[in-house]
N, C-alpha and C positions, 0 to 999 in steps of 0.2 A: 374135682373143683371143679363147674362152670362159671366164667365170669364175664359179665358184660364189657365187651374192648378186648382189643388183639393188644393182651398184657405185652408190654414191653419188657427189656431188662434190666433195666432200673427196677421196675416194681418185683419184681423177682427177688430181683439179688436185699429191697426193702425184705422183707419176708423170710429169706436168710437170715441178715439182717435182729432183727427184732424190731416189731413196732408198737407203738405207743394205741392199746386199746383202753376202752373203760366197762369193765365186766364185769358191776357190780354199782358201785358209787364211788367207786375208788379207780385211780388210772393204774395201771396194769403195765409194765414193757412185758412184751411178750423173750422168751427167750430162745435162742436163732433156733431156728427150721431148714430141713434143706425143702425146693423149693424150685421145679422146672415145671416148662410148657411138655405140653404132651399131646398126641392126638386125637382124634375126640376117641374116647371109647368102646370097646361092648358091651354096654347098659342095655336092660331092656329100656325102650322107652315110656315115656310118662303116660299114666292117662289122660292128662291134662297140658296142652303148650305151655310151658316158659312164657313166650311172647314170637311176635311172628317174624318173621327176616327183614320185615320191611324197616325192624329195630336198629338194624345194622350187625357189625359179627360180634361174635364172642369166641374165647377162646378156652380150652381146658389148662387143668395146671396142676401138677402131684403136692398135696403138700403134706407131712408128714412131720407130726408136735411130738413133744417129750411131756407136756404139761394139756389138759382139758381146763380151760377156762369158758363159763357164759358162754355161748356164741362162738370163741374164738375164730374158727377158723375165721368164718362171715364176718366176722368183725375187723379180721386183718387185713382179709382183700378191700373189703371199706377202707378202711384207712392206706390202701396203695391208690387207692382212684379206680379201682373195680371193683363194683360190686359182686355177691357170691348169685347167679342164676340158681342155681342147682350142685346139692352136696351129698357127694357118694361114701361112706366111709364105705372101704376096701380088706380094712383091714386095724386090728386090735391088738399092740403087743406080734401075738406071733398066729393068734387064731385070725387068717384068714378068711374070707367070701367064698374064691374063688373055684369055680366047681358048686357052689348052692343055686339053685331056680328062685328066683323070687316066691314067696309064699313056705319056703323047704326048712325044713328047721336041722341043724344039727348039736346032736348034746355034747356037749367036753365033759373029763376030767378034770375038777378044780382039786387042787392039792388042799391038807389039810390047812386052815394058818391065810386061806387067805382074803 
């Protein structure tokens, strides 16, 4: 997740502990998550710039959650004062996007009853 501003340890700890969000019309307290600041990842550039550099610094955060409420990551980062600018999903369970080019498709086998 690329967030607006230079994220600090207090915000990261709040993400880890869980924060209050409103995924629909009800209030929800998120489960504990893994969150750490990371270097800028090696990913394809966006076709359209998010914003100019004159708006100030941004930071990248790796967040791993075990639930998936509506727009949860965006709402979590906003709740700790660092709105999401860009969100890149790199893994769902054991399925990783590593080595998959933009627009490329990988067929996966799904067990019966999934």
